[in-house]
C-alpha positions in Angstrom: 0.1 0.0 0.1 1.3 3.6 -0.9 1.4 6.2 1.6 0.7 9.6 0.2 2.7 12.4 2.5 1.2 15.9 2.3 2.2 19.1 3.8 -0.4 22.0 4.6 -0.3 25.5 5.9 -3.5 26.8 7.5 -5.3 28.4 10.7 -7.1 26.2 13.5 -10.7 26.6 13.3 -11.2 26.0 16.9 -9.0 24.4 19.9 -7.3 21.3 19.8 -9.6 18.5 21.6 -7.5 15.9 23.1 -8.8 12.5 24.3 -7.7 9.4 25.6 -8.2 5.5 24.2 -8.8 2.8 26.6 -5.3 1.9 26.7 -4.3 5.4 27.5 -2.8 6.6 24.3 -3.4 10.3 23.7 -5.3 11.5 20.3 -5.9 15.1 19.4 -8.5 16.3 16.7 -7.9 19.7 15.0 -9.4 21.3 12.0 -7.4 23.6 9.5 -8.9 26.1 7.4 -6.2 26.3 4.0 -6.8 29.4 2.3 -6.3 29.9 -1.7 -6.1 33.4 -3.3 -5.5 34.0 -6.9 -6.2 36.7 -9.3 -8.8 36.1 -12.1 -6.8 36.8 -15.4 -10.1 37.7 -17.3 -11.3 40.2 -14.8 -8.4 41.2 -12.6 -10.2 40.7 -9.7 -8.8 38.7 -6.5 -10.5 35.3 -5.8 -10.4 33.0 -2.7 -11.4 29.6 -1.6 -10.9 27.9 1.6 -10.8 24.3 2.2 -11.4 22.8 5.6 -9.4 19.5 6.6 -9.6 17.4 9.5 -6.2 16.5 11.2 -5.4 13.7 14.2 -2.3 13.2 15.8 -1.2 10.7 18.3 0.8 10.2 21.5 2.9 13.0 22.8 2.6 15.0 19.5 -1.2 14.8 20.8 -0.3 16.3 24.0 2.2 18.8 22.7 -0.4 20.0 20.4 -3.1 20.2 22.7 -1.1 22.1 25.2 0.7 24.6 22.8 -2.1 25.7 20.1 -5.2 27.4 20.4 -7.9 28.4 17.7 -6.6 31.2 15.1 -2.8 29.6 15.1 -0.8 29.4 12.0 0.6 26.2 11.7 2.1 23.6 9.4 1.2 20.1 9.2 3.1 17.0 7.4 1.2 13.7 7.5 -0.3 11.2 5.7 -3.7 11.3 4.2 -6.3 8.4 5.5 -9.8 7.7 4.2 -12.3 6.2 6.8 -15.6 4.8 6.6 -18.7 4.2 8.7 -22.1 3.6 8.6 -24.6 6.0 10.2 -27.6 4.8 12.5 -29.7 5.0 9.6 -27.8 2.5 7.5 -26.1 5.4 5.2 -22.4 4.7 4.5 -20.0 7.8 5.1 -16.6 8.5 4.5 -13.9 11.2 4.9 -10.4 11.8 4.3 -8.0 13.1 7.2 -4.6 13.8 7.7 -3.0 11.8 10.2 -0.1 13.9 11.4 3.7 13.0 11.7 5.0 16.6 12.4 2.8 19.9 13.6 4.5 23.3 14.4 3.8 26.8 14.5 4.3 29.1 11.2 6.4 31.7 11.7 5.6 34.0 8.9 3.3 36.2 10.7 4.2 35.2 14.2 7.4 34.4 16.6 7.4 31.4 19.0 9.3 30.0 22.0 10.7 26.9 22.2 10.7 24.6 25.4 12.0 21.1 26.1 9.6 18.6 27.2 11.1 15.8 29.3 9.6 12.4 29.1 10.2 9.0 30.9 10.4 6.0 29.0 9.4 2.5 30.5 13.1 2.0 30.9 12.9 5.5 33.4 15.3 7.1 30.8 14.9 10.8 30.4 14.1 11.7 26.9 14.3 15.3 26.0 12.0 16.8 23.1 11.5 20.1 21.8 7.9 21.2 21.8 6.9 25.1 20.5 4.9 27.2 22.8 
């Protein structure tokens, strides 16, 4: 199976929502508005289009995103496209494509960021330093 990797830049449409699986794994869902602006060649008028994308992230990335980002933040997301399907209570089939994030960072085009290392403990009680944008 081929994995499609994509990178998008956009603004968060709501605060990230963190949840935990029964096994204790963190997962965070966020929604991203990606704007595109171009000039119409015939009319010379500026036109815009907005796409809304759902993004899912897991484990440490999910926790760091939930702690660091808020609605309106401009972010860069790199991840793979995944389609999931389900059946509604009425028996209708639904599907959607979402990005499962490998990396998420603050866009520094219109803002600045402070970076703070997060210390995590592994199962062997080793301390691991990670860098998290704030």
